[in-house]
N, C-alpha and C positions, 0 to 999 in steps of 0.2 A: 079105177079106184085105188087109193093108196093103201098099202098094207098097214097092218097095225104097227110093225117095226118102224116104217118110214114116219108115220105120225109121231111116234115116240121120239125119234131123232130130231124132227123138226121142232117139237116142243122143247126139247132140251136145249137146242141152239138158241131159240127165242128167249128162253129163261136166262141163259148165260149172257146174251146180249143186253137184256134188261139190267142184269146185275152189274155189267161193266159200265153201262150208262149212268146208273145211279151212284156207283161207288168211285168213278174216275176222279172227281175233284178231291176226294179224300186221299187217294193214293198220291196225287200231285202234291198235295199239302205236306204229306209225310216226307216225300223226296226233297222238297224245299227245306223242311226242318232239318233233315239229315245233312244237306249241304251247308246250312248255316252253322250247325254244330261242328262240322269239319273245319270251317273257316275260323271259328272262335278258338278251336283247339290249336290250329296252326299259329295264330297270333299269340296265344298264351305260351306256346313252345318258344317262339322267337323272343318273347320277354324274358322267359326263364334263361335262355342262352345268353342274352345280353347281360342279365344280372349276374350270371355265373362268371362271365368275362370281367365285369366290373369288380366283383369280389376278388377274383384272382389278381387283378392289377393292384387293388388296395392291399392285398396280402403282401405282394412283392414290395410295395413301397414301404409298408410297415416293417418288413424284414430288413430293408435297406437302412431305414432310420435307426432301427435297433442295433444293427451292425456298426453303424457310424458312432452311435452313442457309446457302445461298449469299447470299441477299438480306438476311438479318438484319432488324433493326428498321427500317432505313432503306428497305426495299424493299416491294413489294406482296406480302402474304401470300397464298399459294395457297389457304388454307382453314384458319384457325387453329382449334385445338380445345383443350378443357380436359379432362383425365382426373380423375375423382373419386377421392379417397382413401377416402371412405365411400360404399358403394353405396346407402345409404338417403338420401343428401343430393342436392339439386340444386345445381349450381354455375354462377355467372354471372360471366364476365370482361367488364369494361366500362371505359370511359374516354374522354378526349377531349384534343385538342390545341387550344390557344387562343393564337394569335399575332397581334400587332398592331404597328402603327407609331404612335408617340406623338410629335406635333410640339408644341413649347411655346415661348412667348415670355414672358420674365420682366420685360420693360420695358427691359432693357439688352442682352439677347442672345437668340438663338433657336437651337434645336437639334432634331434628330429622333433618337428613340431606338427600337431594336428591343426589344420587351417581350413578356412573358407577362402577359395581362390578369388582374390579381388579383381582379377581380369574379367570375371563374370560372376558377380556376387550372388549368393543364394537370395531368392526374392519370390514374391507373389504379387499379382496385380489383378485388377478388374477393369476391363475396357467396355465402355458403353457407346453405342452408335445409333443415330437416328437419321434416316434418309428422308429429309423434308421434301425433296423433289429429285428429278433426275440429275440436277446440277449442284444441289445444296446438301451438305452433310454436316450434322453437329456431332460432337464426340466428346467423351470424358475419359480420363485415365487416372486411376489411383494405383500407385505402386510403392511397395515398401521392401527395403532390403534387410537382411538379417546379419548382424555382426556377431559372429562366433569365431573368435581367433582369426581375424582377417590376416591374409598372407603378407600384407604390406605393413602390418602393425606389430606382429610378434617379434620379439628380440631376445637377446641373450639375458637381459634383465627382466623381461616380461613375456614368458613363453605361453601365458594364458590371457593375452590381451583381448578383451571382449569389446573394445571401443568405448565410446561415450555412453551408449545405451544398446539394448538388444536390437531395436529396430531403428532403421534410418529412413528418412523421407527422401524418396527418389522422384516421384511424380505426384503432384496434386494439380491437375491440368484440365482445361477445357479448350476446345477449338471449334471454329466455324470454317468450313471449306466450301469454296465455290470453284467449279472446274475451270471457269474462265478468268476468275479474279484472284485466286490464290487462297492462302490459309492464314487465318489470324488466331493465335494461341495466347492464352492468359493463365497465369498461375505459376507454380513451381515446376520447372521442367528444363529441357535442354535449351540453352541459348543458341544463337545462330552459329557461333563458332565451336560449339561442342563437338567432339569427335572429329575435328578436322585434321588431326595428326595421326589418327588411328585407322585410316583406310587401309584395308588388307583383304586381298582375294585368295590368300593361301589356304583359308579355312583352318589355320593353326593358331589363331589368336588366343585360344584357351590356354595354350602352353607358352605363349610369349608374343608380344608385339612391341610397338615403339614405347609404350608405357612400361619401361623395363623395371621400374620400382614396384609395380604391382606384385611382382614375383616374390621379393624378399625385402621390401623397402624399409622395414624396421630394424634390420640387422645393422650393427655398428662395425666399423673398420677398427682393427687393432693397431695401435701405435707400435711401430717396430722398436723404438728405443726404450719404451717403458713396458712393453709386453702386456699392456692393459687396454681396455676399451677406450677409444678416443672421444666418444660422444658424438661422432659424426656418422650418421646413418646413410644407407644407400639412397633413401628418399631425399636426404639433404643435397645430394650430388646430382642425381639422375632425374631431371625434370623434363617431361615430354611436351610441356608448354601447350597443352591441349585446350586452347580456347578458354572461355569462362565457365565451362562445365555446366552443371545444372544450377539454377538460381531462380528467384522470384522475378519474373520478367513478362513483358509483352513482346511477342515475336510475330514477325510477318514473313511468309514464304511466297514467292511468286510461283505461278504455274510453270511447269517444265516446258522448255522450247528447245527442240532438237537435242534433248538430253541435258540441257543446262538450266540452272535455276539460281536465283539470288535470295539471300535471307538477311534480315536485320533484327536486332532485339534491343530493348532498353530495359535494364535491370533496376531493381527497386531504389537503389541509392544513387542513381544518376549515371552509372557506367553504361557502356553499350558495346556492340560489336556488329560487324557485317561479314558475310561469307559468300563465296561463289562456289557452286558445286557442278560436277558433270558426271553423268552416268550413261554410257553408250558404248558403241562398237566402232572401232577404226579398222576397216578391212575385216579380218577374222579375229581381231584382238579385242577383248572386253576391257574397257578403260573406265576407272572410277577415280575422281580426284576432287580436291577441295583446297581453297586458299582462304585465309581469314585475317582480319585486323580486329584487335580488341583494345579498349581503353577501360580498364577495370574501375578507375576512380576509387571510391570508398570500399569496393569489394576486395582490394588488395592493399596491404601496407607497403608493399615493395615495388610492384610493377606499375610503370607509367604507360608504356605502350607495348603491344605484343603483335608480332607477325608470325604466321605459321601456315603449314600446309602439308599435304601428302597426296601421292598418286599411286595407284596400283594397276597392274596389268595382268591379264590371264589369257593364255593361249588355249586353243582347242585341245592341244596335246596334254594339258594339265600343268605345263610350266608356267610359273608366275613370278612376279617381282613387285616389291613395294619400296617406296622411298619417301621419307618424311624429314622435315626440318623446321626450325623455328628460331626466333630471336626475341629477346626481351630487353627493353630500355628501362632502367631502374630509377626510382625517385630519389635514392640516396646519392648525394653529391660524391664524386670521385669513384663511383663503382664502375667497373667494366660491364659492358653488355654481356648478358648471358646468351648462349646459343647451343644448338645440338643438331646433329644429323644422324640419320638412321637408314639402313638398307637391309632388305630381306630377300632371299631367293628361296623358291619353294616348288614342290611338285605334288600333284594330287591325282589319284587314279583309283578305280574300282578293283583293287588287287584281290580282295576277298568278297564273297557273295553277301556277307552281312552288311556291307556298306563301304563308303569311301574311306581311303586312308590318305593322310596328308603329311608331307615331310617338309622341313624348312630349316634354314640356318640364317642367322642375322648378326649384324655388327652395328654398334652405335658409339658416338663420341659426344659427351655432354660436358660443356665448358662454362665455368664461372657462374653457376647457379647461385643466387643470393637468397639467404634466409635471415630472419631477424629473431634473436633470442635475448630476452631480458632487455629489450631496447637497443641491442647492439647488432649491427649488420655483419654477416659472415659470408665470405665467398670461398669455395673450397677447391678451386682449380679445376683440372681436367680429369674426367673419369671415362674409362673405356669399358665396354661390355661386349662379350661374345656369347652367342647362344645357339642352341639346337632344339628343335621341337618335333614331336610326332603326335598326331591325333587320329584315332580310329573311330568311325561312326558305326554304331549299332542301329541301323535305320529303323527296324521294326520295333525297337524298344524305346526309341526317343532318348538314347543314351550315347554319350561320347566318352571314350577313354583316352587319356592323354598323359604325356610325360615331357618335361622340358628341363634343360640344363642352362645355367648361366654362370659366367665367369666375370666378376666385377674387379676392376683395379682402380686405385686412386693415387696417382703420382708415385713417388718412390719412398715416402715416409710411412706408408701403411701396408699391412698385409693384405693380400688379395683374398677375396671371398669366393668360394665355390658353393653353388646351391643347386639342388636337384629336387624337382617337384613332380609328383605323379598323383593322379586322381581321376574322378569321373563326374560328369554332370548328367543328371537325370531330369528330363522335362516332363511337365504335365499340362 
């Protein structure tokens, strides 16, 4: 027989079992409810975190826009941005400011000018690109230059020459490129012969290249006999004959083959030009060159035919050389052909940790350039120029510091001109 205590224990166990059987579903339901509440809480926390991040980004954008509005173009931008009008395109905003001091002595007087260096005019632009396929690219380019005392326009009579307007049209251009068929460009931009006499691997073009009148082209020579300004400027004498420049044109460029390519363009008034270019290596020497022929027609009142070219070489040691030359046949009967030649020797190396430093010296002779003033043609004889340049790059700052010297002479009837320019170019 079971004892009374055993019966009591068995009864208690049976009762607990019955309680568990009857209450089990309720406990399971409560546990499920708790798990669902935990999941809802987790999802809500994720939403709160995402909203907090979005609010922080919106706050940063509003602060950026407020800073830009307050400080404007003259202040430090908190983080400039460009919004695309076409979601399939990539857009790039770029530009630079290039300011310098130009000191000059014309043999009778000296002065210092605050200038924008015409060798690389201050500018801003917007590039748009659409990659239609692996082989086809469409692109646009809008670029404007700023005329604030250009270094080739200031003179003894006009030390604050701002040009014809504050802005100049540099590029209003569009193009279609096929990797196998070449590039077709339309609009205002570089003609085929543009920059064919300015090829230079010295890295010192900011301080001087074959376009020697960029440096101080507006300054006038002093007549030795009268001790007064002659009215003949450096720009009248020293012409680098650099193709047809930028114009409204249709241009075609072939694909490059073994480093060589050909170009041709037709300008709006019927003139045109062709050019051949090469960019490659011969042994361990980098070589870049171009030759061009241009017939300006209505684009020039003086030039009938023009032939020009340049070539530059760069050794692995940093030693480099550039040579340029050109000839112009004029429309005016009885005029001699104009011509020039130019040579530069340079050296570039990482002397300082902040970036590369470039040194160069150059010489040029410019003969019988013709200009027309008041319907009368003028040729000014032979002019010689000697120069020296140094450019230092601050790589991490997108900035270049430079200085250049030029000595200009025009036959024996005029005083020589000495010019020294120093400045900096800051890119963005």
